[in-house]
N, C-alpha and C positions, 0 to 999 in steps of 0.2 A: 553599442556593446550589449550583447544579450545577457540574460540573467545567468546562464550557465557559465559563460566566460567570467563574469563578475564574481561568481562564487569561487571559481578556481583561483582567481587572482587574490581575493581576500584570504582564502585558506593558505595560499603560499606566503602571503604577507605576514600572517600570524606565525607561521612556522619559521620564517626568516627572523622575525623579532626575537623569538625564543633562542634561535641559533646565535644571534648577536650577543645576547646576555652570556651564553656559554663561552663565546669567543673572548669577550672582555675579561672574564674570570681566568681563562687559560692563557691569554696573551700578555696580561699586565705583568710587569716586573715585580717580583716579591722578594723582600729581604728575608733571609732565614732567621729564625729565632735561635740565638746562641746563649751559652752560659753567661757570658759577660753582659749581653744586653739584658738578660733577665736579672742579673745582679744590680744593674742600674735602677731597674724598677723597684727592687727590694729596698735599695738604699733610701729612696724617696719616702717609702712607707715608714722606715725606722726614724728618719729625721723628723717626720711629722709627729711621730709618737713622742720623741724627745722634747719637741716644742710644747706639746700638750702637757707633758710632765712638768716642764719649767713653769708654765702658767699656773698650774695647780699649786706648785710650791710657793710662787710669788703671792698667790692669793691667800696663803695660809691654810689651805685644805690638807696638806700633808706636811709631816715634820721634816727637818733637815736630814735625819737619818734615813727615813723612807725614800726621800727624794734622791739621796746619794746612792743608795743601794739599787734602786730601780734604774737610775741613769747609767750606772756601771753595767748592769745586765744588758740594757739596750745597746750600749756602745760595743760590748763584746759580741753580741749577735750581729750587729751591723758589720763588724770587722770580719766575722766568719763568712757571712753571706755575700760579701762583696769582694772576696779574695780571688774569684775566678777571672780569667782573661779569655779573650776571644780565641777560638780555634783558628790558627793561621790558615788552615785549609778550607775554612768555611767561605763559601762564595754565594753571591746572589743567585737565586734560582732562575734558570733560563725559562723563557716562555715555552709552553707546550705547543710548538708550532704545528707539528705533524698531527697531534691529536685534534687541534683546532681545525685544521684543514679537512680532516676526515669528517668531523661533526658538521662543518659548514655545508658539505655536500650530502652527507647521509641523513641528516635530520629532516630537511624539507622533502627529499625523495622518499625517505622511509615513511613520513607522515602520509603523503599522498598514496604510496603503495599500500599502506595499511588500510586506508579508506577504500581503495579499490577492491581490497580483499574482503573486508568484513562490513563495509558500508553498503550504500545503495547508489552506485554510480549511474544506474538507469534513471534515477530521479533527476539527473542533470539534463536528460532529454526532454524538451518541452512536450513531446508527444506522450510521454509517460504520465504527465500531469493531467492529460485530458482523458475523459471517458471515451470508449470506442465510438459512441454515438457522435461525440463532438469532433473526433478526428476524421480527416478525409480518408476514404478507403485506400487511396493511393499511398498516402503517408503511412497508414497502418501496414499495408503490404510491404513497404520499404523497411519499416521497423521490424516486421516479422522476418524478412530476409536477413537483416543485419544480426538479429538475435540468433537465427538458425546458424549463421556462419560462426558466431562466437561459440555456440554450443558444440561445434565440431572440434574446437580446441579444448573445451571444458565439458566433456560428455557426462561428468558426474554431478553437474549442477541441476539438482532436482527442481528447485523453484524456477529455473530458466525454462525447463521443458514444460512445466505446468503453464507458465506465462505464455509460451509459444502456442501450446494447445488451445488456450482460451482466446488468444489473438486470432488464430486461424478459425476458431468457431465463430467469432464476431464477423470475420470476413466470409463466413459460410463456406469455407474451404474444408469440408468435413473430412475428406480423406487425409489431408495433411494434419488436421487436428488430431485424428485418431492415432497417427504415427507418433506425434509428439507425446500423447498420453501413454502410448505403449512404452516409449523410452522412459517416461517418468515412473511408470509402474515397475520397471526393472530395478529402479533405485529405491522404491518404497512400496510396500504391499499395503497401501492405505485404502480403506474402504470408501472414503469420500471421493478419492480420485477414481476409483472403479465406477462409482455411481455417476460422476461427471462424464466419464467415457461412454457409458451406455446411453446417457441422454443424447449424446451426439449420434449414436447409432439410430436411436428412435427418430431423431430429426431427419436423418437421411431417408428413413422409411415412412415419412409423412405421419409420424406419431405412433407407429406400431412397435410394440415391445416384445413380440414373440421371439422365442429362441434365446440367444445369448443375453439380451437385457434382463429377461425374467430369471434366467439362471443365476445371474450375478445378484439380483435382488434377493432371491431365496437364500443364496449362500451367505450374504451379509446378515440377513435376519436369523439364520440358523446360529451364527456366532453370537449375535447380539439382537435378541427379539425386540428390544426397545430402541434400536438405532433410528434416530429421528429422520435422517435423510433417506434411509431405505424405506421407512414407512410412508413418507410423503411420496416418494417415487412409485412405490407399489400402489398407492391410492390413485395416483395420476394414470398409471398404466391400466389399472382396472377400470377406471372411468372411461378411458379412451376405447376400451374394448366393450363398453356397455354393461360391465359387471358392477352395477351400482351398489349392491349389497356388500361386495368385497371392498369396494372403495370406501364405503362408510366404515367398515370394520378397521381398515388400516388407518384412516384419518382419526377416528375416535381413539385408537390406541396411541397415536402420536400426540393427541391432545392431552391425555391424562397427566403427564408430568409437568406441563407448562404452567408457569405462574402468570399472574395478571399483567406483568410488565414485559413478557416475552415478545420480541418484535414480530414473530410469525403467528401470534395468537389470532389476531383479527382475520387474516387471510385464511387460516385454517378453519376458523369457526364459520366463515362465509362458505367455504367449500363443503363443510359438513351440512350446513343448512340447505345448500343447493341439492346435494345428493339425497337428503331426506325428502325434499320436495319431489324429486324424480321418482322416489319409491312410494310416494303417497303417504308419507309419515308426517305427523304434526311437527312443525318447526319448533325447536327449543328457544330460538330467539329470532328477532326480525333481522334479515340481512341488511348489511350496510347500504346496499343499492337502493333501498326504499327511500333514501333521503334525496334522490334525484341527482346523484353523482354521475354525470355523463358529459359527453363532449358533442356538440352539434355544430353544423355548418353546411356549406355548399361546396361541392367539388365541380370544377370546370376543366375542360380540355383546351389547351392553348391552340389558337387558330393555326399557328405554324406547324403543329404536329397532327392536325386532323387528317392530312393526306397519308399518314403512316399508320392509320388505324382502320379497322372495319367494324361494322355495328356489333358483330358477335364476339369481339375481343373481350376477354374477362377483365374486370376491374376489381381490385382488392383495395378496400379502404380500412385502415387499421391504426391502432395506437400501441406504442411501445413505451416502456419506462424511460424517463428522461435520464436515468443513471447510466445508460449505455447498453442495457440488456436488449437484444433485438427480437426476443420472443414476444409476439403480440399479446397484449392484455385483452383486447377486443378486436374483432374483425368483421367486416361486412362485405359481401360479394355481390356484384352486379355486372352489367355489360356496358360497353361504350354507347349503345343505342339509348341508354337511360340518362345520359349526360346532357346538360348539367343536372345534378341530383342533390337534393337536400338529404343529409345523412345524420344519424345519431348513433354514437357508440356508447354502450353502457354494459352493465354486468350480464345482461341477457345475451350479449354477443361475445361473451368470453369463450376462449378456446378450451380452457379447463377451469373447473370451479375453484381451484386453489390459487388461481392467478386472476385477479379481478381488477377492473379499472378503478373501482371505488376504493381500493386499498392503496392507490398511488397518489402522490401529491401533485406531481407534474408528469406530463407525457409528451412524446413526439407523435404528431398526427401525420400519417403518410398515405399515399395512394400509389398504386402501380397498375399499369395496363400490361396484360400478358396475352400474347397471341396463342400460346400453347395451353394456357389455363393452369400452368404449373405454379404451385404455391411458393417455390423457391425462385428467387430472382434469376433471370437469364439475360445474357447479352442481347441488347436490342429492345428490352422492355422500356416502356415510358414510365416516368415517375414524377413525384412531387412530394414535398414535405414542408412542415412548418412546426415551430416550437423551439424550446419547450413551452407548453401552455398548461395552465392549472386545470385539474379536473373540475368540471363545472363550467368551463368556457363555452360560450354560445356564439352563433353567427360567424364562425370561422370561414375564411375564404381559402380553399385549398385548390391549387392549380397544378395540372399536369403539364409540365413545361420542360422536363429534362429527359434524356435518353441514356440508359445504362450502356457504357462502352462494351 
């Protein structure tokens, strides 16, 4: 039995236990409280008071006159409160059978329905608990298809469209990812979503931000000059275009409000140090890469795949974050004729200075052989991967042994 089914069974069991308690209360036979039955209870109280009064008199604590007067008063009140008789029409209350039946069905179903509405039923899918890097691309594609079908019935599910867009981005199906983000932006005019969308456009264009991406960045910064995501993206776009002074300006502006515990501080400071070095400016601090944070090893081509390559085929050796992000932190380019090859990936091979190998704890190390030389994976490309491995790992053995369908 898998974990998802076990969760559902436990949840239903709890709901049924609660239902049983309600059913017991509703189905048990209950005698009505009548005037006569209440009078019997009152009589016992008065009799106990008279006995206490007699004991006080026998012990000499009260006089004969006080005892007689008090006893007469209690006797009179006893007579008055016990004069009621049962209402002949009073009957035993019947069990609430119909109410119990409705609750028995509605409570478990209502509980599960409420969870499906306000909870996270996607978490019952084992694939949802994996990062995109850990999940098989075929499984991710199937999950994306299932989510897309559900969204046809619930087109107002904002988070669903965002999740679908990110899943397609992981699968590098950028056209489908953009369509999903377009649907999300119809439901929410969120600047962060707009920035995510233009990053996908730039990925389609091999890192170029001209046109719509820059227009969106400027619009966001016009509304909020200190928007952190827009400043980071503007710096990356400027750096990709070789406008290092502009990149420094954007990144230093993004750095100003950050405190010492901000998770993006180290990466941003490394980016600033790198671009200052490109501009020939003195560094304000030593980059984290100086501590030898790199990954080294040897890449080999499997003997069974040698016949499918030619010496001039391009080989990409790169590292991506182990958390599932597929954008490389470091990349090295060579050809099949150089294999087997000893490689080293470090901050000097970073694609952009704000995303560095030294800032990651663990990475996936990958290799891909491309006949077209295209940076985007294509059907027929040869590949290999290992990891996750810690940054600083040495003497890794990376083998090209698979072919992309």
